[in-house]
N, C-alpha and C positions, 0 to 999 in steps of 0.2 A: 505653340509654347500655352495659352490659354488650351488647350484640347488637355493635356495631361493631368491640370490642375485637380480636377474630380476625384479621380482617378488615387492620386495622394492623399486629396480629401479624406475618401471613402478608405482607402488602408490606414493611415493616422487614425480614422475611428473604430474599424475594427481592432489595431492594434490595445489603443483604450479598454476594450468591449473586454479585449483577452485579459488585462491586466483588474479589471475592475470585480471577472469569478474567477480569477487567481487568487483575489483575496478569500476567501473560501478555501481555503487547501490548511488542513491541522484544526485544528480541534474548537476554532470557532462557529457555529451553528448559522451565526444570527448577529449580523454587525450593523450599524446605522450607517447613514451616509458618508454623515463626517468621516466615523474611521475608514470605512474604505477611500473616502477623499485620500485621508494621511496617511492611508498605506501603497495608496497609490501614485501618492506626490500629483496631485490634479486640485484643481479650482472644483470647489462645494457643488457649484452649480453645472460645472461640469462630468464632475460625476451623477450626481442629481437624473439629468440628461441622459446620462449611461442605464444608470439601473434602472428610468422608464422604460427605458427602449428592450433592455431585457426580460422586462416585467413581462412585456405590450408580448411576449413574443414564446414568455413562456418559459424561460432559460433560469429567473431567479422569482420569487414569491417576497411580497411584500406582508409582513403582519398587521393589522388595520389597527390593530390594538394600540401596538407600539411603533410603529410605521418604519421596526427591522427589518430586514433583508434575509432573504436564506433560499441557497437553491432551491431551485423551481422544479415541478414534473417532468418540462422538456427536454432538461440537460438528463434527465435519468432516463429518459425514450430515446434522444442521442447517439446513450453510451452503449444501450443494451447489445449490439451489433459487433460493439468493439469485446460486451464479455464473454458473447457467445462463440467470436471467434477465439477467445483466450480458451474455451472449454470449462465455463467457470457452471452457466448453467448447468452442465450434465456433473461438477463435480461437487456441487451449492449440498445437494445434499446428503452426499457424503461428510465431509467438511460440515454440516452442521450434528451431524450421527456424532462427528468422534469429540464435537466441546461437548455434548450432552455427554456421553462418555467418560469422559475424561475431567468435568465440570471444571474447562480452563478454555475462554475464547481461544479459536485458534485461527491464525493469519496466514496466508496464502501470498509470498511476496514473490517479484523478477528480477535479475537484474536489469539495469539501467544506469549506462554513461557511469559506470564507477559506485552505482550506490545500487542497496537490495529496497526496491519501490513494493511497497505495501497494496496491492490490489482488492483486495477482499476478507474479510474476518468473519467470523461465522461467532456468535455471540453463546454463550449455556443457557438456559434455562435456570439456572439457578448456579449459586455458587459465584455471580459475578460481580467483577470490582473493578476498578478505575485504573489496577494498576497490572490491568491482562492487556489495557489496547497497544502495539507499539507506536512508535512513531513513524508516521509515513512513508519516511526515507532516513535509514542507514546504508555508514561508509560498508562497499562488499569484506572489509581488512579489520572492521572493526566491531564483528556486531555476528551473532550466529548463526543470523538465517544469511549474513554474508558468507561466512565459511563454511555454513553446507553448500552455500554454490558453488564455490570457488576450487572445491577440496578435489568436483570432480571434473574437474575445470585441465586446458592448458597454461591458463593462468593462473593455477592455484597450485599448480607444479613447482618442486623447487624453490615452497618457500618456508620449507627448512620442519620443525615435529611439528609444529602444530597442526598444517594438512596431514601428516603421516596422519597422525593422533583421532582425527576428526575420520577419515577415509577409514581406519581400522578399525574405528567406534561405532561406526553408524553415521553420526549429530556431534554437534558442535555446543555445548554450553558460553554462555556470555553472565558474568556478574559485573549488573548497570549499578552505579554508584549512584545512592538519593538520600537522604533523610528514613525511605524503609526503604532498602536492599530489596533488588527485584533480580530476577533470576533468568536469564528466558537459557530457552535449551528448540535447537533446530533440526531437522528431519533434509535430505535433499529432494528434491522429486524428476524422476527420470523419465521421459520417454523413449519411443523406439530407438532400439541401437545406441540406447547407455549414455545419451545428449542429455544431462540436465540441463533444465528449464526455468526452474522456481523449487522455491524450498517452503515448506510447511515448520510455522515457529508458534510458539506456545511461551506467556513469562506469567510471571507471578510474585508474591515476595515470597524470599528464601527462603524464607521460617516456614512457608508451603511447601510451593514448591522446592523441598530436601533430594538428597542423595534417593532418599528411598521412593519418593514420589514420582520424579528423574525415571529410574531405575522400572516404575508399571507404567510413564506412559507413552514411553519410547517405541514399544514395540506398536503400541496402538496405530500410533502418528506412522510408523512405517508400512502399515496397515494397509491404511488411507494411502500413503504417498505409491504406493501398490497400484492402488485401486484405479484413483483418479491420472497416474501417468499418463495412460493412453490415449484418455481425453485433448492430452496437449503437444500430439505430436507436430500438427502446423505453428502452436504457436514460439519455438523454440527460436525458429529463421527469424523471429525478431527480436531476439535479449541481444542486451550487449554486454560484453564485460568488456570495464574500465582499465586500465594501462597505470597504474604506480608507479 
């Protein structure tokens, strides 16, 4: 029995370290140790030790002036093989070119257990505003990127007029309620064999992304979706369309 204790203790430490890293999901680039502890549900002393270990491993960085923590360069290096496997290295220049051309941030999303997960964002060099940044995760059945993903899959068949409309138009539209209403537009990205593996999305203030601008940007989005589709022929095998 004693021989198993180190294994259990080690696994618990790893689980807790993962919880610390997951605190940086979303829009908070830097967090204090007390904020990390609150989000993890751990004592501050324990959280501090974990955070310092992650700093030594270069998975986190600590700002010397504020003592706040942020994601480290080491984590970005570890992520590179996964990004390359998704085809993002090859697709990124096209996404940035699209963003610069339409002057709106372009996001790339993939299905993940019933949600559309944003895995990449290309911001334009001008005309950027925070309204263009999508949530990290959106429900497949209640978002433009989700509808663009579902419309070309068995999971989206038989869903009524909405999915039929998305398939016929070739794009999905979503009105996002907020103090300053936002409109989102998405098109599917198809790999060889017409298998959908992702979606390109843009969003902006509704007064800016009006019907005329939607009609102008959708063809450009489709052109880039077709161009990057071949880069992702191995990625579709890892996607998941959750049932509802």
